[in-house]
C-alpha positions in Angstrom: 2.5 -23.9 -9.9 -0.8 -23.9 -11.6 -1.8 -20.5 -10.2 -3.2 -18.9 -13.3 -6.9 -18.4 -13.3 -7.3 -19.2 -9.6 -9.1 -17.0 -7.2 -7.0 -14.4 -5.3 -7.5 -13.2 -1.8 -9.2 -9.9 -1.1 -7.3 -9.5 2.2 -4.5 -7.6 0.6 -3.4 -4.0 1.5 -1.2 -2.5 -1.1 1.0 0.3 0.3 3.5 0.3 -2.6 4.2 3.9 -3.6 2.8 5.1 -0.3 6.1 6.4 1.0 6.0 4.2 4.0 9.2 5.4 5.6 11.7 5.7 2.8 15.3 5.0 2.9 15.9 1.3 3.7 16.9 0.0 0.3 15.2 -2.9 -1.5 16.3 -6.4 -1.0 19.4 -6.2 1.2 20.8 -9.5 0.3 22.2 -12.1 2.6 23.2 -9.7 5.3 19.6 -8.6 5.7 18.5 -12.2 6.0 21.1 -12.8 8.7 19.8 -9.8 10.6 16.3 -11.3 10.4 17.5 -14.5 11.9 19.7 -13.2 14.7 18.3 -10.1 16.0 15.4 -8.1 14.4 17.5 -4.9 14.3 14.8 -3.0 12.6 12.3 -2.7 15.4 10.0 -5.5 14.2 9.9 -9.0 15.8 10.5 -10.8 12.6 10.5 -14.3 14.1 6.8 -13.9 14.9 7.2 -13.4 18.6 6.1 -10.1 20.1 9.1 -9.8 22.3 8.4 -6.5 23.9 8.3 -4.5 20.6 6.5 -1.2 21.2 3.3 -0.1 19.5 3.5 2.6 16.9 1.7 5.8 17.5 -0.6 7.0 14.7 -1.9 5.1 11.7 -0.3 3.4 8.8 0.3 5.6 5.7 -2.6 5.9 3.3 -1.8 4.3 0.0 -1.6 6.6 -3.0 -2.5 5.8 -6.5 -0.1 3.1 -7.7 2.3 3.8 -10.6 0.8 3.1 -14.0 3.5 0.6 -14.8 5.0 -2.2 -12.8 7.4 -4.8 -14.1 5.8 -7.9 -15.5 7.6 -9.9 -12.8 6.1 -7.8 -10.0 2.6 -8.0 -11.5 3.0 -11.8 -11.7 4.3 -12.0 -8.1 1.4 -9.9 -6.9 -1.1 -12.3 -8.4 0.8 -15.4 -7.1 0.8 -13.9 -3.6 -2.9 -13.3 -3.7 -3.6 -16.8 -5.0 -1.3 -18.4 -2.3 -2.9 -16.3 0.4 -6.4 -17.4 -0.8 -5.3 -21.0 -0.9 -4.1 -20.8 2.8 -7.4 -19.1 3.7 -9.4 -22.1 2.3 -7.2 -24.7 4.1 -7.2 -23.0 7.5 -10.8 -21.9 7.4 -11.7 -25.6 6.7 -9.5 -26.8 9.6 -11.0 -24.3 12.1 -14.5 -25.0 10.9 -14.0 -28.8 11.4 -13.0 -28.0 15.0 -16.0 -25.8 15.7 -14.0 -22.5 15.5 -13.8 -19.5 13.2 -10.5 -18.6 11.4 -9.7 -15.0 11.5 -7.9 -14.4 8.2 -4.8 -12.3 8.2 -4.1 -9.3 6.0 -1.2 -9.3 3.6 0.6 -6.0 3.1 2.6 -5.3 0.0 5.1 -2.5 0.4 8.3 -0.9 -0.9 11.4 -0.4 1.3 9.9 0.4 4.7 6.5 0.5 6.3 4.9 1.1 9.6 3.4 -1.8 11.6 2.0 -2.4 15.0 5.3 -4.0 15.9 7.6 -1.2 14.7 9.1 -0.2 11.4 9.3 -3.0 8.9 12.3 -3.0 6.6 12.5 -4.9 3.3 16.1 -5.7 3.9 15.1 -8.2 6.6 12.7 -10.1 4.4 9.0 -11.0 4.8 7.6 -11.0 8.3 4.5 -11.4 10.4 3.4 -9.0 13.1 1.2 -10.6 15.8 0.1 -7.2 17.1 -1.9 -6.3 14.0 -2.2 -9.9 12.5 -0.7 -8.9 9.2 2.1 -10.4 7.1 4.3 -8.0 5.3 6.3 -8.5 2.1 8.3 -6.4 -0.3 8.1 -8.4 -3.5 11.7 -7.7 -4.3 12.5 -10.5 -1.8 11.8 -12.9 -4.7 15.1 -11.7 -6.3 16.9 -12.0 -3.0 15.8 -15.6 -2.8 16.9 -16.3 -6.4 20.2 -14.5 -6.5 21.4 -14.5 -2.8 19.8 -17.7 -1.4 19.7 -19.9 -4.4 16.0 -20.6 -3.9 14.2 -19.9 -7.1 10.6 -20.5 -8.3 7.0 -19.7 -7.5 6.7 -22.7 -5.2 9.7 -21.5 -3.2 8.0 -18.1 -2.9 4.7 -19.8 -1.9 6.5 -21.7 0.9 7.7 -18.3 2.3 4.2 -16.9 2.3 2.7 -20.1 3.8 5.3 -20.0 6.6 4.3 -16.5 7.6 0.7 -17.5 7.5 1.7 -20.3 9.8 2.7 -17.7 12.4 -0.8 -16.2 12.1 -2.2 -19.6 12.9 0.0 -19.7 15.9 -1.3 -16.3 17.0 -4.9 -17.4 16.6 -4.2 -20.6 18.6 -2.4 -18.7 21.3 0.9 -20.4 20.7 2.9 -17.2 20.2 1.6 -15.6 23.4 2.5 -18.7 25.4 6.0 -18.9 23.9 6.5 -15.1 24.6 5.6 -15.6 28.2 8.0 -18.5 28.5 10.8 -16.6 26.9 10.5 -13.9 29.5 11.3 -16.4 32.2 14.5 -17.9 30.7 17.9 -16.8 29.5 18.9 -15.9 25.9 19.9 -19.4 24.9 16.7 -20.9 26.1 14.7 -18.1 24.5 16.4 -18.8 21.2 15.6 -22.5 21.5 11.9 -21.7 22.0 12.1 -19.4 18.9 13.5 -22.3 16.9 10.6 -24.5 18.0 8.1 -21.8 17.0 9.7 -21.4 13.6 9.8 -25.1 12.9 6.2 -25.4 13.7 5.4 -22.6 11.2 7.4 -24.7 8.7 5.3 -27.7 9.5 2.1 -25.6 9.1 3.4 -24.5 5.7 3.8 -28.1 4.8 0.3 -28.9 6.0 -1.0 -26.2 3.7 1.1 -27.7 0.9 -0.5 -31.1 1.6 -3.9 -29.9 0.7 -2.7 -27.5 -2.0 -1.1 -30.5 -3.7 -4.4 -32.4 -3.6 -6.1 -29.4 -5.0 -3.8 -29.5 -8.1 -1.9 -26.3 -7.3 1.5 -27.9 -7.7 3.2 -29.2 -10.8 6.2 -31.5 -11.2 9.2 -30.1 -9.4 7.3 -27.6 -7.2 7.8 -29.6 -4.0 11.5 -29.8 -4.7 11.5 -26.0 -5.0 9.8 -25.6 -1.7 12.3 -28.1 0.0 15.1 -26.1 -1.5 13.7 -22.8 -0.1 13.3 -24.4 3.4 16.9 -25.5 3.4 18.1 -22.2 2.0 16.9 -20.3 5.0 18.4 -22.5 7.7 20.4 -20.7 10.4 23.5 -22.9 9.8 23.6 -22.3 6.1 23.0 -18.6 6.3 25.6 -18.1 9.0 28.1 -20.2 7.2 27.7 -18.2 4.0 27.8 -14.9 5.8 30.6 -15.3 8.2 32.3 -18.6 7.4 31.2 -20.4 10.7 28.1 -21.1 12.7 27.1 -20.3 16.2 24.4 -22.9 17.1 23.2 -21.3 20.4 22.3 -18.1 18.4 20.0 -20.1 16.1 16.4 -18.7 16.1 14.8 -20.5 13.1 16.5 -24.0 13.0 19.0 -25.7 10.7 18.4 -26.4 7.1 17.8 -30.1 7.8 15.3 -29.3 10.6 13.4 -26.8 8.4 13.1 -29.3 5.6 12.2 -32.1 8.0 9.3 -30.2 9.6 8.0 -28.9 6.3 8.0 -32.5 5.0 6.2 -33.7 8.1 3.3 -31.3 7.5 3.3 -32.1 3.8 3.2 -35.9 4.2 0.7 -36.1 7.1 -1.6 -33.1 6.6 -2.2 -33.4 10.3 -1.7 -30.5 12.7 -1.2 -32.9 15.6 2.1 -33.9 13.9 3.4 -30.3 14.1 4.0 -30.2 17.9 7.6 -29.1 17.9 7.4 -28.4 21.6 7.2 -32.0 22.7 
């Protein structure tokens, strides 16, 4: 991606080195990603649905002075994350403005290992996530290495897709979609609730594609970047992750969609640039 020299977002909260809970271990590999997709074991609703997760008492830890040295990779990922977040801010602010509304921008929290959120304790082993209760997206940058080494999804455009997907959950929060889905899930059984979660996740993929549509026009992407994003979308499909982790799939437990579905809906947003084409609930 042509991210160098581009404006980065100021809506970033850096908790790295703040001792946000300790213990969880960085990365976490494929098992952690499976946990993200089938259960949110760590007290955070990682699919972007509130789902009855309790509020945390007290405030988030205050960030201490950051270590003097961070790896060159982590410094680069920090800047890429800020640039991608800023690019999403521009796209979604423009969309809401054209529809006579104001876009409330989310905060992006950078953290190590574990951190407190309004949805519970976030753990890096479960990957990036969005908390609707505080309208923040959380990421431990070591997830980049998990994508590369565990999921086979390498590249800055693949990483950008992940961030844009989480921002898509924020757009769903602002539009009231997540609240509606949460209420609907409370009225149905587990299978039906999972199916609603899949639709929510695929819509976030479509929103990520919509962002990519305009980012591509703005010259952010280079040759091969879209293929990287496609690869990332396919890499985190429920079927592929379950097959790799346990040797078989259980479709009724899917919460994010298959590899083919995730790529399909990302493509739809990318090709159309039209939010009306992202209605996965029809």
